[in-house]
C-alpha positions as a Markdown table, in Angstrom:
| # | Residue | x | y | z |
|---|---|---|---|---|
| 1 | Met | -139.6 | 117.0 | -31.2 |
| 2 | Ile | -141.9 | 114.3 | -30.2 |
| 3 | Met | -143.0 | 113.4 | -33.7 |
| 4 | Asp | -139.3 | 112.8 | -34.8 |
| 5 | Ser | -138.7 | 110.5 | -31.8 |
| 6 | Met | -141.9 | 108.5 | -32.5 |
| 7 | Val | -141.0 | 108.1 | -36.2 |
| 8 | Lys | -137.4 | 107.0 | -35.5 |
| 9 | Glu | -138.6 | 104.4 | -33.1 |
| 10 | Ile | -141.6 | 103.1 | -35.0 |
| 11 | Arg | -139.5 | 102.9 | -38.3 |
| 12 | Glu | -137.4 | 100.1 | -36.7 |
| 13 | Gly | -140.5 | 98.0 | -36.1 |
| 14 | Lys | -141.4 | 94.7 | -37.8 |
| 15 | Ser | -145.1 | 94.7 | -37.1 |
| 16 | Val | -148.0 | 96.3 | -35.3 |
| 17 | Val | -149.3 | 94.3 | -32.4 |
| 18 | Asn | -153.0 | 93.5 | -32.1 |
| 19 | Asp | -153.8 | 94.3 | -28.4 |
| 20 | Tyr | -157.1 | 96.1 | -28.9 |
| 21 | Pro | -159.3 | 96.9 | -27.1 |
| 22 | Ala | -157.5 | 95.5 | -24.1 |
| 23 | Arg | -154.9 | 98.3 | -24.3 |
| 24 | Phe | -156.4 | 101.2 | -26.2 |
| 25 | Asp | -159.9 | 102.6 | -26.9 |
| 26 | Ser | -159.3 | 102.3 | -30.6 |
| 27 | Tyr | -156.8 | 101.6 | -33.3 |
| 28 | Glu | -156.8 | 105.3 | -34.1 |
| 29 | Asn | -155.5 | 106.7 | -30.8 |
| 30 | Gly | -152.7 | 104.2 | -30.0 |
| 31 | Val | -150.2 | 101.9 | -31.5 |
| 32 | Ile | -148.0 | 99.1 | -30.3 |
| 33 | Val | -145.0 | 98.2 | -32.5 |
| 34 | Ser | -143.0 | 95.0 | -32.2 |
| 35 | Phe | -139.3 | 94.9 | -32.9 |
| 36 | Pro | -137.2 | 92.1 | -34.4 |
| 37 | Asp | -135.0 | 90.0 | -32.1 |
| 38 | Val | -131.9 | 91.4 | -33.7 |
| 39 | Leu | -132.9 | 94.8 | -32.3 |
| 40 | Gly | -133.6 | 93.4 | -28.9 |
| 41 | Gly | -137.2 | 92.3 | -29.5 |
| 42 | Gly | -140.0 | 93.6 | -27.4 |
| 43 | Asp | -142.7 | 96.2 | -28.1 |
| 44 | Val | -143.1 | 99.9 | -27.7 |
| 45 | Ser | -146.4 | 101.8 | -27.5 |
| 46 | Tyr | -147.6 | 105.3 | -28.0 |
| 47 | Glu | -151.1 | 106.3 | -26.9 |
| 48 | Leu | -153.2 | 109.4 | -26.2 |
| 49 | Val | -154.4 | 109.3 | -22.6 |
| 50 | Gly | -156.4 | 112.4 | -21.6 |
| 51 | Asn | -154.4 | 115.2 | -23.0 |
| 52 | Ser | -151.0 | 113.5 | -22.9 |
| 53 | Ile | -149.1 | 111.2 | -25.2 |
| 54 | Leu | -147.6 | 108.3 | -23.2 |
| 55 | Arg | -144.8 | 106.0 | -24.3 |
| 56 | Asn | -145.2 | 102.5 | -22.9 |
| 57 | Gly | -148.2 | 103.5 | -20.8 |
| 58 | Thr | -146.2 | 105.5 | -18.2 |
| 59 | Asn | -143.7 | 108.0 | -19.8 |
| 60 | Thr | -145.4 | 111.3 | -20.6 |
| 61 | Leu | -143.9 | 112.7 | -23.8 |
| 62 | Ile | -146.0 | 115.7 | -24.4 |
| 63 | Glu | -149.2 | 117.3 | -23.0 |
| 64 | Asn | -151.7 | 119.8 | -24.3 |
| 65 | Ile | -153.0 | 117.4 | -26.9 |
| 66 | Pro | -156.7 | 117.9 | -27.7 |
| 67 | Asp | -159.2 | 115.0 | -27.9 |
| 68 | Gly | -158.4 | 113.1 | -31.1 |
| 69 | Gly | -155.1 | 115.0 | -31.4 |
| 70 | Leu | -153.1 | 111.8 | -31.9 |
| 71 | Phe | -154.4 | 109.7 | -34.9 |
| 72 | Phe | -152.9 | 106.6 | -36.6 |
| 73 | Ala | -154.0 | 105.2 | -39.9 |
| 74 | Tyr | -152.6 | 102.0 | -41.3 |
| 75 | Tyr | -151.6 | 101.0 | -44.8 |
| 76 | Asp | -150.3 | 97.8 | -46.6 |
| 77 | Asp | -147.4 | 97.4 | -49.1 |
| 78 | Glu | -149.8 | 98.7 | -51.9 |
| 79 | Asp | -150.6 | 101.9 | -49.9 |
| 80 | Glu | -154.1 | 100.7 | -49.4 |
| 81 | Gly | -155.7 | 101.4 | -46.0 |
| 82 | Val | -156.2 | 98.3 | -43.9 |
| 83 | Ala | -158.8 | 97.7 | -41.2 |
| 84 | Asp | -156.5 | 95.3 | -39.3 |
| 85 | Pro | -153.4 | 97.1 | -38.2 |
| 86 | Thr | -151.4 | 93.9 | -37.9 |
| 87 | Gln | -151.4 | 93.8 | -41.7 |
| 88 | Ala | -149.8 | 97.3 | -41.9 |
| 89 | Ser | -146.4 | 98.0 | -43.3 |
| 90 | Lys | -146.8 | 101.8 | -43.1 |
| 91 | Leu | -148.5 | 104.1 | -40.6 |
| 92 | Lys | -149.8 | 107.7 | -41.1 |
| 93 | Ile | -149.5 | 109.7 | -37.9 |
| 94 | Ile | -151.3 | 113.0 | -37.3 |
| 95 | Leu | -150.4 | 115.0 | -34.2 |
| 96 | Gln | -152.2 | 118.1 | -33.0 |
| 97 | Val | -150.8 | 120.3 | -30.2 |
| 98 | Asp | -152.4 | 123.1 | -28.3 |
| 99 | Val | -149.3 | 125.3 | -27.9 |
| 100 | Asp | -151.0 | 128.3 | -26.1 |
| 101 | Gly | -153.1 | 126.1 | -23.8 |
| 102 | Asp | -156.5 | 127.6 | -24.7 |
| 103 | Met | -158.3 | 124.3 | -25.4 |
| 104 | Ile | -159.6 | 124.3 | -21.8 |
| 105 | Ser | -161.6 | 127.4 | -22.7 |
| 106 | Gly | -162.8 | 126.0 | -26.1 |
| 107 | Gly | -159.7 | 126.9 | -28.2 |
| 108 | Asn | -158.4 | 124.6 | -31.0 |
| 109 | Ala | -155.1 | 123.0 | -31.7 |
| 110 | Asp | -152.4 | 125.4 | -32.8 |
| 111 | Val | -150.1 | 123.1 | -34.6 |
| 112 | Thr | -150.9 | 120.0 | -36.8 |
| 113 | Ile | -148.0 | 117.7 | -37.9 |
| 114 | Glu | -148.6 | 114.8 | -40.3 |
| 115 | Thr | -146.2 | 112.2 | -41.5 |
| 116 | Glu | -146.0 | 108.6 | -42.8 |
| 117 | Val | -143.5 | 106.0 | -41.6 |
| 118 | Ser | -142.8 | 102.6 | -43.1 |
| 119 | Leu | -141.9 | 99.7 | -40.8 |
| 120 | Arg | -138.3 | 99.1 | -42.0 |
| 121 | Asn | -138.2 | 95.6 | -40.7 |
| 122 | Tyr | -141.8 | 94.6 | -41.8 |
| 123 | Gly | -142.1 | 90.9 | -42.7 |
| 124 | Ile | -138.8 | 89.8 | -41.3 |
| 125 | Val | -139.1 | 86.0 | -40.9 |
| 126 | Gly | -137.8 | 84.2 | -37.8 |
| 127 | Ser | -137.5 | 87.1 | -35.5 |
């Protein structure tokens, strides 16, 4: 499932990259995670564009996501919410999916999945 894939990849991150608003409309509907050099470095992004979740801005992972159906919240080591995602060591992800496709005619999301993921490599120095 899409949530499992996102969590597995985000978990390997060392930090959240501050590329807002240049990349996303808000911190809530997209995330960019940076990886340590030992894991090849680089970044990965997940964002809600229209009714689709995109990985790295081009790969469509899933469709039928209602407006606001992908939400990220950010927390520090003390489990306190942080306004600046670059200070986050944990993310909460909420994903809503319109399985039966009725959102076009005013229907709601059919499935809501919520999870938290800690950045396993948060705070690694020199990477």
